ROVO-66537 format. One record per residue (C-alpha): x, y, z; chain; residue number from 1. Coordinates in nm, 3 decimals, decimal comma, padded with zeros to 5 digits. Example, Ala and Ser with C-alpha at 12.3 -4.5 7.8 and 13.67 -1.06 7.14 Angstrom:
% ROVO-66537
> X | Y | Z | chain | n
> 01,230 | -00,450 | 00,780 | A | 1
> 01,367 | -00,106 | 00,714 | A | 2
***
This chain:
% ROVO-66537
> X | Y | Z | chain | n
> -01,639 | 00,109 | -01,509 | A | 1
> -01,568 | -00,172 | -01,234 | A | 2
> -01,914 | -00,353 | -01,347 | A | 3
> -01,645 | -00,462 | -01,658 | A | 4
> -01,393 | -00,590 | -01,440 | A | 5
> -01,633 | -00,784 | -01,262 | A | 6
> -01,781 | -00,959 | -01,550 | A | 7
> -01,468 | -01,021 | -01,745 | A | 8
> -01,313 | -01,209 | -01,399 | A | 9
> -01,635 | -01,431 | -01,407 | A | 10
> -01,578 | -01,529 | -01,773 | A | 11
> -01,230 | -01,598 | -01,687 | A | 12
> -01,364 | -01,850 | -01,476 | A | 13
> -01,609 | -01,995 | -01,671 | A | 14
> -01,332 | -02,020 | -01,950 | A | 15
> -01,094 | -02,200 | -01,702 | A | 16
> -01,369 | -02,461 | -01,591 | A | 17
> -01,485 | -02,512 | -01,941 | A | 18
> -01,153 | -02,658 | -02,100 | A | 19
> -01,188 | -03,011 | -02,049 | A | 20
> -00,846 | -03,053 | -02,173 | A | 21
> -00,529 | -02,917 | -02,010 | A | 22
> -00,321 | -02,734 | -02,222 | A | 23
> 00,027 | -02,889 | -02,178 | A | 24
> 00,267 | -02,623 | -02,213 | A | 25
> 00,626 | -02,646 | -02,107 | A | 26
> 00,705 | -02,349 | -01,856 | A | 27
> 01,061 | -02,318 | -02,029 | A | 28
> 00,915 | -02,251 | -02,358 | A | 29
> 00,749 | -01,904 | -02,217 | A | 30
> 00,907 | -01,619 | -02,246 | A | 31
> 00,947 | -01,461 | -01,858 | A | 32
> 00,934 | -01,084 | -01,833 | A | 33
> 01,188 | -00,883 | -01,594 | A | 34
> 01,066 | -00,929 | -01,196 | A | 35
> 01,186 | -00,890 | -00,889 | A | 36
> 01,023 | -00,933 | -00,556 | A | 37
> 01,091 | -00,748 | -00,219 | A | 38
> 01,027 | -00,966 | 00,105 | A | 39
> 00,947 | -00,683 | 00,392 | A | 40
> 01,139 | -00,694 | 00,678 | A | 41
> 01,109 | -00,357 | 00,856 | A | 42
> 01,006 | -00,039 | 00,703 | A | 43
> 00,973 | 00,205 | 01,001 | A | 44
> 01,309 | 00,365 | 01,151 | A | 45
> 01,226 | 00,414 | 01,501 | A | 46
> 01,383 | 00,778 | 01,599 | A | 47
> 01,456 | 00,622 | 01,964 | A | 48
> 01,669 | 00,362 | 01,779 | A | 49
> 01,811 | 00,558 | 01,424 | A | 50
> 02,092 | 00,261 | 01,361 | A | 51
> 01,937 | -00,023 | 01,523 | A | 52
> 01,587 | -00,013 | 01,312 | A | 53
> 01,704 | 00,007 | 00,936 | A | 54
> 01,431 | -00,020 | 00,646 | A | 55
> 01,486 | -00,381 | 00,538 | A | 56
> 01,397 | -00,642 | 00,295 | A | 57
> 01,525 | -00,923 | 00,054 | A | 58
> 01,542 | -00,857 | -00,331 | A | 59
> 01,515 | -01,164 | -00,487 | A | 60
> 01,452 | -01,277 | -00,924 | A | 61
> 01,194 | -01,542 | -00,993 | A | 62
> 01,410 | -01,585 | -01,328 | A | 63
> 01,774 | -01,578 | -01,335 | A | 64
> 01,735 | -01,311 | -01,666 | A | 65
> 01,825 | -00,966 | -01,382 | A | 66
> 02,141 | -00,828 | -01,429 | A | 67
> 02,116 | -00,542 | -01,221 | A | 68
> 01,829 | -00,384 | -01,011 | A | 69
> 01,878 | -00,023 | -00,886 | A | 70
> 01,741 | 00,112 | -00,559 | A | 71
> 01,656 | 00,485 | -00,568 | A | 72
> 01,520 | 00,700 | -00,270 | A | 73
> 01,352 | 01,029 | -00,227 | A | 74
> 01,287 | 01,207 | 00,095 | A | 75
> 00,934 | 01,314 | 00,147 | A | 76
> 00,890 | 01,578 | 00,429 | A | 77
> 00,751 | 01,892 | 00,556 | A | 78
> 00,372 | 01,675 | 00,622 | A | 79
> 00,408 | 01,566 | 00,258 | A | 80
> 00,451 | 01,897 | 00,099 | A | 81
> 00,805 | 01,932 | 00,005 | A | 82
> 01,013 | 01,637 | -00,150 | A | 83
> 01,405 | 01,573 | -00,260 | A | 84
> 01,475 | 01,407 | -00,583 | A | 85
> 01,564 | 01,063 | -00,616 | A | 86
> 01,895 | 00,953 | -00,518 | A | 87
> 02,075 | 00,613 | -00,609 | A | 88
> 02,097 | 00,441 | -00,265 | A | 89
> 02,280 | 00,084 | -00,444 | A | 90
> 02,308 | -00,132 | -00,765 | A | 91
> 02,237 | -00,503 | -00,665 | A | 92
> 02,347 | -00,777 | -00,908 | A | 93
> 02,348 | -01,106 | -00,705 | A | 94
> 02,025 | -01,242 | -00,570 | A | 95
> 01,880 | -01,265 | -00,329 | A | 96
> 01,957 | -00,998 | -00,158 | A | 97
> 01,967 | -00,864 | 00,173 | A | 98
> 01,852 | -00,510 | 00,145 | A | 99
> 01,931 | -00,253 | 00,491 | A | 100
> 01,952 | 00,145 | 00,526 | A | 101
> 01,944 | 00,301 | 00,791 | A | 102
> 01,834 | 00,650 | 00,930 | A | 103
> 02,151 | 00,780 | 00,974 | A | 104
> 02,254 | 00,656 | 00,615 | A | 105
> 01,962 | 00,826 | 00,464 | A | 106
> 01,997 | 01,166 | 00,644 | A | 107
> 02,366 | 01,126 | 00,518 | A | 108
> 02,252 | 01,059 | 00,159 | A | 109
> 02,000 | 01,408 | 00,178 | A | 110
> 02,278 | 01,598 | 00,354 | A | 111
> 02,046 | 01,672 | 00,669 | A | 112
> 02,104 | 01,615 | 01,049 | A | 113
> 01,904 | 01,281 | 01,113 | A | 114
> 01,666 | 01,529 | 01,345 | A | 115
> 01,554 | 01,675 | 01,047 | A | 116
> 01,427 | 01,325 | 00,958 | A | 117
> 01,197 | 01,254 | 01,205 | A | 118
> 00,827 | 01,198 | 01,082 | A | 119
> 00,982 | 01,198 | 00,728 | A | 120
> 00,883 | 00,923 | 00,480 | A | 121
> 01,091 | 00,769 | 00,234 | A | 122
> 00,959 | 00,625 | -00,104 | A | 123
> 01,205 | 00,376 | -00,331 | A | 124
> 01,183 | 00,333 | -00,658 | A | 125
> 01,391 | 00,081 | -00,844 | A | 126
> 01,479 | -00,016 | -01,200 | A | 127
> 01,544 | -00,370 | -01,290 | A | 128
> 01,771 | -00,420 | -01,611 | A | 129
> 01,734 | -00,764 | -01,777 | A | 130
> 02,007 | -00,980 | -01,894 | A | 131
> 01,863 | -00,883 | -02,242 | A | 132
> 01,884 | -00,509 | -02,182 | A | 133
> 01,539 | -00,466 | -02,139 | A | 134
> 01,475 | -00,248 | -01,844 | A | 135
> 01,121 | -00,276 | -01,593 | A | 136
> 01,036 | -00,032 | -01,341 | A | 137
> 00,698 | 00,014 | -01,128 | A | 138
> 00,536 | 00,223 | -01,414 | A | 139
> 00,541 | -00,092 | -01,664 | A | 140
> 00,423 | -00,331 | -01,381 | A | 141
> 00,049 | -00,459 | -01,480 | A | 142
> -00,221 | -00,334 | -01,223 | A | 143
> -00,232 | -00,685 | -01,107 | A | 144
> 00,119 | -00,658 | -00,987 | A | 145
> 00,090 | -00,383 | -00,796 | A | 146
> -00,271 | -00,432 | -00,654 | A | 147
> -00,204 | -00,762 | -00,488 | A | 148
> 00,056 | -00,754 | -00,214 | A | 149
> 00,110 | -01,156 | -00,251 | A | 150
> 00,306 | -01,072 | -00,583 | A | 151
> 00,583 | -00,946 | -00,348 | A | 152
> 00,660 | -00,638 | -00,651 | A | 153
> 01,012 | -00,469 | -00,544 | A | 154
> 00,996 | -00,183 | -00,770 | A | 155
> 00,850 | 00,063 | -00,491 | A | 156
> 00,774 | 00,094 | -00,137 | A | 157
> 00,792 | 00,359 | 00,170 | A | 158
> 00,959 | 00,353 | 00,479 | A | 159
> 00,913 | 00,651 | 00,769 | A | 160
> 01,075 | 00,727 | 01,038 | A | 161
> 00,817 | 00,733 | 01,314 | A | 162
> 00,803 | 00,789 | 01,740 | A | 163
> 00,681 | 00,546 | 01,974 | A | 164
> 00,305 | 00,507 | 01,887 | A | 165
> 00,027 | 00,501 | 02,143 | A | 166
> -00,239 | 00,296 | 02,084 | A | 167
> -00,506 | 00,430 | 02,312 | A | 168
> -00,544 | 00,755 | 02,049 | A | 169
> -00,715 | 00,525 | 01,824 | A | 170
> -00,786 | 00,180 | 01,881 | A | 171
> -01,150 | 00,109 | 01,968 | A | 172
> -01,534 | 00,089 | 01,843 | A | 173
> -01,712 | 00,331 | 01,665 | A | 174
> -01,994 | 00,462 | 01,475 | A | 175
> -01,919 | 00,624 | 01,137 | A | 176
> -02,134 | 00,856 | 00,980 | A | 177
> -01,977 | 00,874 | 00,587 | A | 178
> -02,095 | 01,070 | 00,300 | A | 179
> -01,981 | 00,944 | -00,033 | A | 180
> -01,988 | 00,933 | -00,438 | A | 181
> -01,907 | 00,688 | -00,683 | A | 182
> -01,791 | 00,751 | -01,013 | A | 183
> -02,033 | 00,459 | -01,166 | A | 184
> -02,321 | 00,570 | -01,000 | A | 185
> -02,540 | 00,893 | -01,008 | A | 186
> -02,638 | 00,942 | -00,632 | A | 187
> -02,428 | 01,030 | -00,365 | A | 188
> -02,486 | 00,835 | -00,020 | A | 189
> -02,548 | 01,072 | 00,278 | A | 190
> -02,498 | 00,971 | 00,640 | A | 191
> -02,477 | 00,593 | 00,610 | A | 192
> -02,422 | 00,476 | 00,938 | A | 193
> -02,160 | 00,179 | 01,007 | A | 194
> -01,973 | -00,010 | 01,242 | A | 195
> -01,593 | 00,021 | 01,286 | A | 196
> -01,339 | -00,119 | 01,494 | A | 197
> -00,972 | -00,032 | 01,492 | A | 198
> -00,734 | -00,277 | 01,667 | A | 199
> -00,310 | -00,320 | 01,734 | A | 200
> -00,130 | -00,536 | 01,538 | A | 201
> 00,225 | -00,718 | 01,564 | A | 202
> 00,408 | -00,432 | 01,430 | A | 203
> 00,417 | -00,114 | 01,644 | A | 204
> 00,285 | 00,225 | 01,459 | A | 205
> 00,058 | 00,001 | 01,263 | A | 206
> -00,357 | -00,073 | 01,347 | A | 207
> -00,600 | -00,261 | 01,178 | A | 208
> -00,940 | -00,086 | 01,063 | A | 209
> -01,205 | -00,354 | 01,014 | A | 210
> -01,377 | -00,203 | 00,729 | A | 211
> -01,212 | 00,105 | 00,528 | A | 212
> -01,492 | 00,178 | 00,286 | A | 213
> -01,698 | 00,258 | 00,582 | A | 214
> -01,962 | 00,031 | 00,462 | A | 215
> -01,975 | 00,233 | 00,122 | A | 216
> -01,884 | -00,105 | -00,100 | A | 217
> -02,183 | -00,275 | 00,040 | A | 218
> -02,432 | 00,032 | -00,020 | A | 219
> -02,267 | 00,077 | -00,368 | A | 220
> -02,140 | -00,263 | -00,491 | A | 221
> -02,231 | -00,538 | -00,300 | A | 222
> -02,636 | -00,397 | -00,362 | A | 223
> -02,577 | -00,435 | -00,712 | A | 224
> -02,374 | -00,768 | -00,707 | A | 225
> -02,113 | -00,639 | -00,818 | A | 226
> -01,859 | -00,754 | -00,514 | A | 227
> -01,999 | -00,949 | -00,186 | A | 228
> -02,113 | -00,833 | 00,123 | A | 229
> -01,886 | -00,750 | 00,394 | A | 230
> -01,631 | -00,553 | 00,549 | A | 231
> -01,309 | -00,457 | 00,387 | A | 232
> -01,015 | -00,415 | 00,595 | A | 233
> -00,709 | -00,212 | 00,592 | A | 234
> -00,412 | -00,103 | 00,751 | A | 235
> -00,344 | 00,208 | 00,942 | A | 236
> 00,036 | 00,373 | 00,994 | A | 237
> 00,107 | 00,650 | 01,266 | A | 238
> 00,419 | 00,853 | 01,159 | A | 239
> 00,463 | 01,058 | 01,441 | A | 240
> 00,074 | 01,152 | 01,525 | A | 241
> -00,007 | 01,149 | 01,108 | A | 242
> -00,248 | 00,830 | 01,075 | A | 243
> -00,327 | 00,777 | 00,747 | A | 244
> -00,407 | 00,399 | 00,559 | A | 245
> -00,096 | 00,248 | 00,367 | A | 246
> -00,116 | -00,082 | 00,200 | A | 247
> -00,507 | -00,156 | 00,156 | A | 248
> -00,659 | -00,259 | -00,174 | A | 249
> -01,033 | -00,288 | -00,243 | A | 250
> -01,119 | -00,610 | -00,418 | A | 251
> -01,044 | -00,486 | -00,775 | A | 252
> -00,656 | -00,426 | -00,650 | A | 253
> -00,752 | -00,048 | -00,663 | A | 254
> -00,527 | 00,130 | -00,366 | A | 255
> -00,746 | 00,315 | -00,085 | A | 256
> -00,584 | 00,618 | 00,071 | A | 257
> -00,705 | 00,756 | 00,405 | A | 258
> -00,628 | 01,076 | 00,604 | A | 259
> -00,715 | 01,071 | 01,007 | A | 260
> -00,805 | 01,407 | 01,164 | A | 261
> -00,856 | 01,433 | 01,540 | A | 262
> -01,129 | 01,639 | 01,643 | A | 263
> -01,158 | 01,844 | 01,936 | A | 264
> -01,485 | 01,682 | 02,043 | A | 265
> -01,358 | 01,363 | 02,030 | A | 266
> -01,434 | 01,240 | 01,690 | A | 267
> -01,205 | 01,159 | 01,385 | A | 268
> -01,257 | 01,261 | 01,048 | A | 269
> -01,122 | 01,050 | 00,829 | A | 270
> -01,123 | 01,158 | 00,426 | A | 271
> -01,060 | 00,912 | 00,187 | A | 272
> -01,117 | 00,677 | -00,129 | A | 273
> -00,929 | 00,491 | -00,363 | A | 274
> -00,754 | 00,593 | -00,682 | A | 275
> -01,019 | 00,439 | -00,917 | A | 276
> -01,206 | 00,758 | -00,814 | A | 277
> -01,485 | 00,640 | -00,475 | A | 278
> -01,434 | 00,938 | -00,263 | A | 279
> -01,533 | 00,966 | 00,124 | A | 280
> -01,598 | 01,179 | 00,453 | A | 281
> -01,637 | 00,961 | 00,734 | A | 282
> -01,681 | 01,042 | 01,127 | A | 283
> -01,634 | 00,807 | 01,358 | A | 284
> -01,749 | 00,826 | 01,713 | A | 285
> -01,634 | 00,604 | 01,973 | A | 286
> -01,874 | 00,345 | 02,128 | A | 287
***
């Protein structure tokens, strides 16, 4: 349960401050894991400029112990209902490495016309082989490396072919009314009211939401002291009119998700939660 994680963090902090004499360890004496970072450049291929807006970023290794890094990709289409097998994009053997692949190249990899890739997602999955022959991939990464964007994990990331996004569709201040259940609490919450703001960001097609939990973390976790009171911001992406949460994490590093449905009466319904098991349905009405 999340309480156990909270207690563990507190105990580690206490132990760290309790040590009067620091442990003098030579970093060169510590075994270094196989790890590759990825600093994202661009993840949105613009449907109006397929060749000029490639998916880009820089792969690098904190330690010089990676012999190769194989980059695979699969295509997700039909509004997420269909997906291809993974295919190899390239094998990287020098670091740092500036990665770039455009929409024409990706369409050719899967043997489809580029027009069929509009609103498609591309999920990249990578496998690093160390100089010692050991292999590292996304599935054997520690949760702290996955859940913290600052760790720059370079083993799994997504791109998409997107259409121009209209901020007027979603930007604004909303009153949310939420029903939610949390796995660590017996009673659900019904009709929880909260104020939400959605704003533009510096990147077209991405929007900031002030609290992706719609006040539920305050209601459940903060009320019993498991986390601070306050909003937990998230990121919304628009892929050709499909709005959803992306690159959003809670205080424990759990991944947040949510799909936005625009209703005929002008409200927005968000069905979401986290991969820990919290679930909620929020109805947003613009103020």
